[in-house]
C-alpha positions as CSV (number, residue, x, y, z in Angstrom):
1,M,4.0,-96.6,-22.0
2,S,6.1,-95.6,-19.0
3,T,7.6,-92.7,-21.1
4,S,4.1,-91.6,-22.2
5,G,3.0,-92.1,-18.8
6,Q,5.7,-90.0,-17.5
7,I,5.1,-87.4,-20.1
8,H,1.4,-87.5,-19.3
9,H,2.0,-87.5,-15.6
10,G,4.4,-84.6,-16.1
11,S,1.9,-82.6,-18.1
12,K,-0.7,-83.1,-15.4
13,F,1.9,-82.2,-12.7
14,N,2.9,-79.1,-14.6
15,S,-0.5,-78.1,-15.3
16,G,-1.5,-78.6,-11.8
17,N,1.6,-76.8,-10.5
18,N,1.0,-73.9,-13.0
19,S,-2.7,-73.3,-12.1
20,R,-2.2,-72.1,-8.5
21,P,1.0,-70.2,-9.0
22,S,-0.3,-68.7,-12.3
23,S,-3.2,-67.0,-10.4
24,K,-1.0,-65.6,-7.7
25,D,1.6,-64.3,-10.3
26,G,-1.3,-63.0,-12.4
27,S,-2.8,-61.1,-9.4
28,K,0.4,-59.6,-8.4
29,K,1.2,-58.8,-12.0
30,N,-2.1,-56.9,-12.3
31,I,-1.5,-55.0,-9.0
32,W,2.0,-54.0,-10.0
33,S,0.7,-53.1,-13.5
34,S,-2.0,-50.7,-12.2
35,L,0.4,-49.1,-9.6
36,L,3.0,-48.5,-12.3
37,D,0.4,-47.2,-14.6
38,S,-1.0,-44.8,-12.2
39,V,2.6,-43.6,-11.3
40,A,3.4,-43.2,-15.0
41,N,0.1,-41.3,-15.6
42,G,1.0,-39.1,-12.6
43,K,4.4,-38.3,-14.0
44,R,2.9,-37.8,-17.6
45,L,0.5,-35.2,-16.1
46,P,1.7,-31.8,-17.6
47,E,3.1,-29.5,-15.1
48,K,2.6,-25.7,-15.6
49,N,3.7,-22.6,-13.7
50,L,2.2,-19.3,-13.1
51,L,4.4,-16.5,-11.8
52,I,1.9,-13.9,-10.4
53,L,3.7,-10.5,-9.8
54,G,1.8,-7.5,-8.1
55,G,-1.4,-7.0,-6.5
56,T,-2.4,-7.4,-2.8
57,P,-3.0,-10.7,-1.0
58,E,-6.7,-10.0,-1.6
59,S,-6.5,-9.2,-5.2
60,Q,-4.3,-12.3,-5.7
61,R,-6.9,-14.6,-4.2
62,E,-9.4,-12.9,-6.5
63,F,-7.5,-13.6,-9.6
64,L,-7.0,-17.3,-8.5
65,E,-10.8,-17.7,-7.9
66,T,-11.5,-16.2,-11.3
67,F,-8.8,-18.3,-12.9
68,S,-10.2,-21.6,-11.2
69,A,-13.9,-20.7,-11.8
70,D,-16.2,-23.2,-13.6
71,T,-17.2,-21.6,-16.9
72,S,-18.6,-24.7,-18.5
73,D,-22.2,-23.9,-17.6
74,P,-23.4,-20.3,-18.0
75,N,-26.4,-20.9,-15.7
76,L,-24.4,-21.4,-12.6
77,S,-24.4,-18.9,-9.8
78,N,-21.3,-16.9,-8.7
79,E,-20.7,-19.2,-5.7
80,Q,-20.9,-22.4,-7.9
81,R,-18.6,-20.8,-10.5
82,K,-16.0,-20.5,-7.9
83,G,-13.8,-23.6,-8.0
84,R,-12.4,-25.3,-5.0
85,I,-8.7,-24.1,-4.8
86,P,-6.3,-25.3,-2.2
87,P,-5.1,-22.9,0.6
88,V,-3.1,-19.9,-0.6
89,A,-0.1,-18.9,1.4
90,N,0.7,-15.3,0.2
91,Q,1.0,-13.3,3.3
92,F,4.8,-13.0,3.4
93,A,7.5,-12.9,0.7
94,L,6.9,-15.5,-2.0
95,G,3.6,-17.3,-1.8
96,Y,2.4,-20.6,-3.3
97,T,-0.7,-22.6,-4.2
98,Y,-1.6,-25.0,-6.9
99,Q,-4.6,-26.0,-9.0
100,D,-5.4,-29.1,-11.1
101,V,-7.1,-28.1,-14.3
102,L,-10.0,-30.5,-15.2
103,D,-11.4,-31.1,-18.6
104,A,-15.0,-30.3,-19.5
105,D,-16.5,-33.5,-18.0
106,H,-14.6,-32.7,-14.8
107,E,-13.0,-36.3,-14.8
108,D,-9.8,-36.0,-16.6
109,T,-7.0,-33.8,-15.3
110,L,-5.5,-31.9,-18.1
111,A,-2.6,-30.3,-16.1
112,R,-1.4,-29.2,-12.7
113,V,-0.6,-25.5,-12.4
114,S,1.6,-24.4,-9.7
115,A,1.2,-20.7,-8.8
116,Y,3.9,-18.6,-7.2
117,L,2.9,-15.2,-5.9
118,L,4.9,-12.0,-5.2
119,S,3.6,-8.5,-4.3
120,E,6.5,-6.3,-4.2
121,P,9.2,-5.8,-7.0
122,S,12.2,-5.6,-4.8
123,L,15.6,-6.7,-5.5
124,S,15.8,-8.7,-2.2
125,F,13.2,-11.1,-3.6
126,A,15.2,-11.9,-6.7
127,P,17.0,-14.9,-5.1
128,L,13.4,-16.3,-4.6
129,L,12.5,-16.0,-8.2
130,K,15.8,-17.4,-9.7
131,P,15.3,-21.1,-8.7
132,L,11.7,-21.0,-10.4
133,L,13.2,-20.2,-13.8
134,T,15.2,-23.2,-15.1
135,H,15.7,-24.8,-18.6
136,R,12.9,-27.1,-17.8
137,S,10.4,-24.8,-16.3
138,I,10.9,-21.8,-18.9
139,P,8.7,-23.4,-21.5
140,E,5.9,-24.3,-19.2
141,T,5.9,-20.9,-17.3
142,L,3.8,-17.8,-17.7
143,V,4.3,-14.4,-16.1
144,V,1.1,-12.6,-14.9
145,I,1.5,-8.9,-13.8
146,L,-1.6,-7.8,-11.7
147,L,-2.9,-4.2,-12.0
148,D,-6.0,-2.7,-10.5
149,W,-8.4,0.0,-11.6
150,S,-8.4,1.5,-8.1
151,D,-5.1,3.3,-9.1
152,P,-4.5,3.3,-12.9
153,W,-2.1,6.3,-12.6
154,T,0.5,4.0,-11.1
155,W,0.3,1.3,-13.6
156,I,3.1,2.2,-16.0
157,R,5.4,2.7,-12.9
158,Q,4.5,-0.7,-11.6
159,L,5.1,-2.4,-14.9
160,R,8.5,-0.6,-15.2
161,E,9.6,-1.9,-11.9
162,W,8.4,-5.5,-12.5
163,V,10.1,-5.6,-15.9
164,R,13.2,-4.3,-14.5
165,L,13.3,-7.1,-11.7
166,L,12.4,-9.8,-14.4
167,R,15.3,-8.6,-16.6
168,H,17.6,-8.6,-13.7
169,V,16.7,-12.1,-12.7
170,L,16.8,-13.5,-16.3
171,V,20.1,-12.1,-17.1
172,S,21.6,-13.8,-14.1
173,L,20.6,-17.3,-15.3
174,D,23.1,-19.9,-16.6
175,D,23.8,-20.2,-20.4
176,E,21.7,-23.3,-20.7
177,T,18.6,-21.7,-19.4
178,K,19.3,-18.6,-21.7
179,I,19.3,-20.9,-24.9
180,V,15.8,-22.4,-23.9
181,M,14.6,-18.7,-23.3
182,E,15.8,-17.8,-26.8
183,E,14.1,-20.8,-28.2
184,T,10.9,-20.1,-26.2
185,M,10.7,-16.5,-27.4
186,T,11.4,-17.6,-31.0
187,E,8.6,-20.0,-30.9
188,W,6.1,-17.4,-29.6
189,R,7.3,-14.7,-31.9
190,D,6.9,-17.1,-34.9
191,R,3.4,-17.9,-33.9
192,K,0.9,-16.7,-36.4
193,R,-1.6,-13.9,-35.6
194,G,-4.1,-15.0,-33.0
195,M,-4.1,-17.9,-30.7
196,D,-6.0,-20.4,-32.9
197,A,-3.5,-22.9,-34.4
198,S,-5.9,-23.8,-37.3
199,S,-5.4,-20.3,-38.7
200,A,-1.8,-21.2,-39.9
201,G,-3.2,-22.9,-42.9
202,A,-4.8,-19.6,-44.0
203,Q,-1.5,-18.0,-44.5
204,G,-0.6,-19.8,-47.7
205,L,2.6,-21.3,-48.9
206,T,5.6,-19.8,-50.6
207,S,6.6,-20.9,-54.1
208,S,9.1,-23.3,-52.6
209,G,6.1,-25.0,-50.6
210,G,7.2,-23.5,-47.2
211,P,4.8,-21.5,-45.0
212,V,4.6,-17.7,-45.4
213,T,6.5,-15.9,-42.8
214,I,4.8,-12.5,-41.7
215,P,7.4,-10.0,-41.0
216,L,7.3,-8.2,-37.6
217,G,6.0,-4.7,-37.5
218,P,7.5,-1.7,-35.8
219,G,7.7,-2.0,-32.1
220,E,7.0,-5.7,-32.1
221,W,9.0,-8.1,-30.0
222,D,12.0,-5.8,-29.8
223,E,12.3,-6.2,-26.0
224,G,11.4,-9.8,-25.5
225,L,12.1,-11.1,-21.8
226,G,12.5,-14.8,-22.7
227,V,9.3,-15.7,-20.7
228,P,5.7,-15.2,-22.0
229,M,3.8,-12.5,-20.2
230,C,0.2,-11.4,-19.5
231,V,-1.1,-8.2,-17.9
232,V,-4.4,-8.5,-16.0
233,C,-6.1,-5.3,-15.0
234,Q,-8.6,-6.3,-12.3
235,G,-11.6,-4.3,-11.1
236,A,-12.9,-3.0,-14.4
237,D,-16.2,-2.2,-12.7
238,K,-14.3,0.7,-11.1
239,I,-14.1,2.4,-14.5
240,E,-17.7,3.9,-14.0
241,K,-16.6,5.4,-10.6
242,L,-13.7,7.2,-12.2
243,E,-15.9,8.7,-14.8
244,R,-18.9,9.5,-12.4
245,D,-17.0,10.8,-9.4
246,H,-13.7,12.2,-10.9
247,G,-15.0,13.4,-14.3
248,W,-12.8,11.1,-16.4
249,H,-13.6,10.9,-20.2
250,E,-13.0,8.6,-23.0
251,E,-9.8,10.4,-23.6
252,Q,-8.2,9.2,-20.5
253,F,-9.4,5.6,-21.0
254,D,-8.2,5.6,-24.6
255,F,-4.7,6.9,-23.6
256,I,-4.3,4.3,-20.9
257,L,-5.2,1.5,-23.6
258,Q,-2.7,3.1,-26.1
259,F,0.0,3.3,-23.6
260,L,-0.4,-0.2,-22.3
261,R,-0.8,-1.8,-25.7
262,T,2.3,0.1,-27.0
263,I,4.4,-1.2,-24.1
264,L,3.2,-4.8,-24.2
265,L,3.7,-5.1,-27.8
266,K,7.3,-4.8,-27.4
267,H,7.5,-7.8,-25.0
268,G,4.9,-9.9,-26.9
269,A,2.6,-9.9,-24.0
270,S,-1.1,-10.1,-23.8
271,L,-3.7,-7.9,-22.0
272,I,-7.0,-8.4,-20.4
273,Y,-9.4,-6.4,-18.3
274,T,-11.4,-8.4,-15.7
275,T,-14.4,-7.8,-13.4
276,P,-15.1,-10.0,-10.3
277,F,-17.9,-12.3,-10.4
278,L,-18.5,-11.7,-14.0
279,A,-17.8,-14.1,-16.9
280,N,-14.6,-13.2,-18.8
281,S,-12.0,-14.8,-21.1
282,L,-9.2,-14.9,-18.5
283,Q,-9.3,-18.7,-18.0
284,S,-9.2,-19.2,-21.8
285,L,-6.4,-16.9,-22.2
286,L,-4.1,-18.4,-19.6
287,H,-4.9,-21.8,-20.7
288,S,-4.0,-21.0,-24.3
289,S,-0.8,-19.3,-23.1
290,L,0.2,-22.2,-21.0
291,G,-0.7,-24.7,-23.8
292,I,-3.6,-26.3,-21.9
293,H,-6.3,-27.6,-24.4
294,S,-9.4,-29.4,-23.6
295,L,-9.9,-32.9,-25.2
296,L,-13.7,-32.5,-25.2
297,K,-14.4,-28.9,-25.9
298,R,-12.7,-26.5,-28.1
299,Q,-12.5,-23.0,-26.5
300,S,-12.2,-20.1,-29.0
301,L,-10.2,-17.0,-27.8
302,K,-11.4,-13.7,-29.7
303,H,-10.0,-10.3,-29.2
304,N,-12.1,-7.4,-27.8
305,V,-11.0,-3.9,-28.2
306,I,-14.4,-2.2,-28.3
307,D,-15.9,-2.8,-24.8
308,R,-13.8,-0.6,-22.5
309,D,-14.4,-3.0,-19.5
310,K,-13.8,-6.2,-21.3
311,I,-10.6,-5.5,-23.3
312,L,-8.9,-8.6,-24.4
313,V,-5.7,-8.5,-26.6
314,P,-4.0,-11.8,-27.2
315,A,-0.3,-12.1,-27.8
316,N,0.8,-11.7,-31.4
317,W,-2.4,-10.0,-32.5
318,D,-1.8,-6.3,-31.9
319,S,0.2,-3.9,-34.0
320,W,0.9,-0.1,-34.2
321,G,-1.8,0.4,-37.0
322,K,-4.4,-1.2,-34.7
323,I,-3.4,1.1,-31.7
324,R,-3.2,4.3,-33.7
325,I,-6.8,4.1,-34.8
326,I,-8.1,4.3,-31.2
327,R,-7.4,8.0,-31.0
328,E,-5.2,10.3,-33.3
329,G,-2.3,12.1,-31.7
330,F,-0.6,9.4,-29.6
331,D,3.1,9.2,-30.0
332,M,3.8,5.6,-30.1
333,E,7.4,6.1,-31.4
334,G,8.3,8.3,-28.5
335,V,6.7,6.0,-25.9
336,S,8.3,2.9,-27.3
337,T,11.9,4.4,-27.4
338,A,11.5,5.8,-23.9
339,W,10.3,2.5,-22.6
340,S,13.2,0.7,-24.1
341,I,15.7,3.1,-22.2
342,E,13.9,3.3,-19.0
343,I,13.8,-0.6,-18.3
344,Q,17.6,-1.0,-18.3
345,D,18.0,0.3,-14.8
346,L,17.5,-1.6,-11.6
347,P,14.0,-1.5,-10.1
348,E,13.2,1.1,-7.5
349,P,10.9,0.5,-4.5
350,L,7.3,1.3,-4.9
351,T,5.6,3.5,-2.2
352,N,2.1,4.5,-1.5
353,G,3.3,7.9,-0.3
354,P,5.6,10.7,-1.6
355,R,8.8,9.3,-3.1
356,N,12.2,10.4,-2.2
357,Q,13.7,13.6,-3.6
358,K,16.0,11.8,-5.9
359,A,13.2,9.8,-7.5
360,D,11.4,13.0,-7.9
361,D,14.3,14.7,-9.6
362,D,14.9,11.8,-11.9
363,S,11.2,11.9,-12.9
364,Q,11.3,15.6,-13.5
365,A,14.5,15.3,-15.5
366,G,12.9,12.5,-17.5
367,M,9.8,14.7,-18.2
368,D,11.8,17.4,-19.4
369,D,14.0,15.6,-21.9
370,G,11.1,13.2,-22.9
371,T,13.2,10.1,-22.1
372,S,10.9,8.8,-19.2
373,A,7.9,6.9,-20.2
374,V,6.6,7.0,-16.8
375,A,6.8,10.7,-16.6
376,I,4.8,10.9,-19.8
377,F,2.1,8.9,-18.5
378,E,1.9,10.3,-15.2
379,Q,1.7,13.8,-16.7
380,T,-1.6,13.0,-18.5
381,I,-3.1,10.3,-16.2
382,T,-3.2,12.0,-12.6
383,D,-4.5,11.0,-9.3
384,P,-7.9,12.7,-8.7
385,K,-7.3,13.0,-5.1
386,C,-3.9,14.8,-5.3
387,G,-4.1,16.5,-8.7
388,T,-1.1,14.5,-9.7
389,S,0.1,11.0,-9.0
390,M,3.6,11.6,-8.4
391,A,3.9,15.7,-8.6
392,R,6.8,17.2,-6.9
393,P,5.8,19.4,-3.8
394,G,6.8,22.6,-5.3
395,S,5.8,21.9,-8.8
396,Q,3.0,23.8,-10.5
397,Q,0.9,20.6,-10.6
398,S,0.8,20.2,-6.9
399,K,-0.4,23.9,-6.5
400,N,-3.3,23.5,-8.9
401,K,-4.6,20.4,-7.2
402,I,-8.3,20.4,-6.3
403,E,-8.3,18.2,-3.3
404,V,-5.9,17.8,-0.4
405,E,-5.0,14.7,1.5
406,T,-5.6,15.0,5.4
407,T,-3.7,13.4,8.1
408,D,-5.1,10.7,10.2
409,M,-7.2,11.9,13.1
410,Q,-5.3,10.2,15.9
411,N,-1.9,11.6,14.4
412,F,-3.4,15.1,14.2
413,L,-4.8,15.1,17.7
414,S,-1.5,13.7,19.1
415,K,0.5,16.4,17.5
416,Q,-2.0,19.1,18.8
417,Q,-1.5,17.6,22.3
418,E,2.3,17.9,22.1
419,L,1.9,21.5,20.8
420,L,-0.4,22.4,23.8
421,E,2.0,20.9,26.2
422,Q,4.9,22.8,24.7
423,L,3.0,26.1,25.0
424,K,2.0,25.2,28.6
425,I,5.4,24.8,29.7
426,E,6.5,28.1,27.9
427,D,3.7,29.9,29.8
428,E,4.9,28.6,33.1
429,K,8.4,29.7,32.3
430,D,7.2,33.2,31.5
431,R,5.3,33.3,35.0
432,T,8.3,32.4,36.8
433,T,10.6,34.8,35.1
434,K,8.4,37.8,35.0
435,K,7.2,39.7,38.0
436,T,3.6,40.5,38.3
437,P,2.9,44.2,37.3
438,Q,1.8,46.6,40.1
439,L,-1.3,48.9,39.2
440,E,-0.3,52.6,39.6
441,M,-3.8,53.5,40.2
442,S,-7.3,51.9,40.9
443,P,-9.5,51.5,38.0
444,L,-12.2,53.5,39.8
445,E,-10.1,56.4,39.9
446,D,-9.8,56.5,36.1
447,N,-13.2,55.5,34.7
448,G,-12.6,57.3,31.4
449,R,-9.8,55.0,30.6
450,V,-11.8,51.9,31.7
451,N,-14.8,53.1,29.6
452,E,-12.7,53.3,26.5
453,H,-11.5,49.8,26.8
454,I,-15.0,48.1,27.9
455,G,-17.3,50.5,25.6
456,P,-20.9,51.2,26.2
457,V,-23.1,48.6,28.0
458,Q,-26.5,48.0,26.5
459,F,-29.5,45.8,27.3
460,N,-32.8,44.8,25.9
461,M,-35.9,46.2,27.6
462,G,-39.3,45.2,26.2
463,G,-37.9,44.8,22.8
464,I,-36.2,48.1,23.0
465,Q,-32.2,48.5,23.1
466,V,-31.3,50.7,26.0
467,D,-28.0,52.3,26.7
468,A,-27.3,51.7,30.5
469,D,-25.1,54.9,30.6
470,D,-27.7,56.9,29.2
471,M,-30.4,55.6,31.5
472,L,-28.2,56.0,34.6
473,R,-27.5,59.7,33.5
474,K,-31.4,60.4,33.1
475,L,-32.0,58.8,36.4
476,K,-29.5,61.0,38.1
477,E,-31.0,64.1,36.5
478,R,-34.5,63.2,37.6
479,E,-33.4,62.6,41.1
480,V,-31.7,66.1,41.1
481,N,-34.9,67.8,39.8
482,R,-37.0,66.0,42.3
483,S,-34.8,67.0,45.2
484,Q,-34.9,70.7,43.9
485,R,-38.5,70.7,43.9
486,K,-38.8,69.2,47.3
487,D,-36.5,72.0,48.6
488,T,-38.7,74.6,47.0
489,I,-41.9,73.3,48.6
490,S,-40.4,72.9,51.9
491,S,-40.1,76.6,52.5
492,P,-42.7,78.3,55.0
493,G,-44.0,81.1,52.8
494,D,-44.3,78.7,49.8
495,E,-46.1,76.2,51.8
496,K,-48.6,78.7,53.1
497,A,-49.4,80.1,49.7
498,H,-49.7,76.7,48.4
499,N,-52.3,75.7,51.1
500,Q,-54.2,78.9,50.4
501,A,-54.4,78.0,46.7
502,L,-55.8,74.6,47.5
503,A,-58.5,76.0,49.7
504,N,-59.5,78.5,47.1
505,F,-59.8,75.8,44.5
506,F,-62.0,73.4,46.6
507,A,-64.3,76.6,47.6
508,G,-64.8,77.5,44.1
509,L,-66.0,74.0,43.3
510,V,-69.0,74.3,45.7
511,K,-70.2,77.6,44.5
512,K,-72.8,77.9,41.7
513,P,-71.9,79.7,38.7
514,S,-74.4,82.5,39.7
515,G,-72.7,83.1,42.8
516,S,-75.5,82.0,45.2
517,P,-74.9,79.1,47.5
518,R,-76.5,75.8,46.5
519,G,-79.8,75.0,48.0
520,S,-80.7,78.7,48.9
521,P,-84.3,79.9,47.8
522,S,-84.4,82.1,44.9
523,A,-85.3,85.6,45.4
């Protein structure tokens, strides 16, 4: 009994003691579980990196707005399409911002994208890029190079300097990172044509049961950087302005497209043209390149090489055959070879004004021997304002340019002011050093010499042009004649004869024609 009672009492005691602590322990357990789960979920959130190179702070912000725009509802306005992006710090050196990529229902976060921004391809910024490229970040990183349609004649030069800088940074990485770079490039290179993974089944199998491997074509992936790359050409709405204001034709636009695609094919890079505030495939292209896929909505990515302002060339889609059909006569072999040679050097500084003499000489030498892809491009695609984008001052191209660039108004006026001051000082020196010349004779004593210098004086009188000298001469002659007549009349004999003639004239007026006086009676 006691035993049973003790057991029963113990069971009651145990149950009683376990009831209160169990609730406390359970609540603590639930709190810690939720915290740990939230932390685990935060750590499991994929982290992606965008390395945005080129452009201005304004165009970089425009790119980020387009990348974060909400494209789920086509009926949204432009302001509603703009996503809420955190502040962007990109005014100095290496900029930074981030963005959380939400799913179609705007509830689940698919990934967090960290964006690093750099505007100038200078070697001094290479130490800032190197820490961003590690063996862990390389597979999750996409390099984006921004170009703008406001200056397409500088595109190939900009691309060359950015590729040179990237090569310089990537070569300096440690061996472990280089191994990961090689694996990343192999994975990208072995992807089947297009961005749709389901297309892999359409390639068939070999007789041994393995997948069919499509061999690389000429000029494909022979200059892989080790990091996926995408080139974004912003402001495609300026294409019409180039055509309307500067007389560009389809030949120029086709040449630019063929040149870009030939170069980017060597790096396995993608290409897209974008227009601000218009729907485009930029977001889908970047998400696919970063491996961000929606769990609710499947986004398709389709190439577009027809619409000249909506060009989209995904990675692993292009080939020389597709580039050649755009326009006959384009030398893809020469451009591809020249590009491989040209990207071996270190980057040169990009300037908006004329470049230094050494750069001009190198460009001219490359144009002469055909080893410079930049020179080949800039020889065809010229700056409409200067006749040529990078023409040498004494070259034939610079002489044939239609328009000239004028200096700033304030700079011009300041230079003129300095010139006037200099001339004023020189005049004062001349006055102090030279004596005032003495006149040998009065101008009145030599009217002929003066008249030779001043010429005839004329004036208008009643609509008739009168020569003053001729008028003065006639007045003098009239005065002389009048004085002569006066002298003749003033003599005594002549005055008496004149008076007698006047008396006879008036006497003849009062006489009748018959000779009898007026009023006398007739005979």
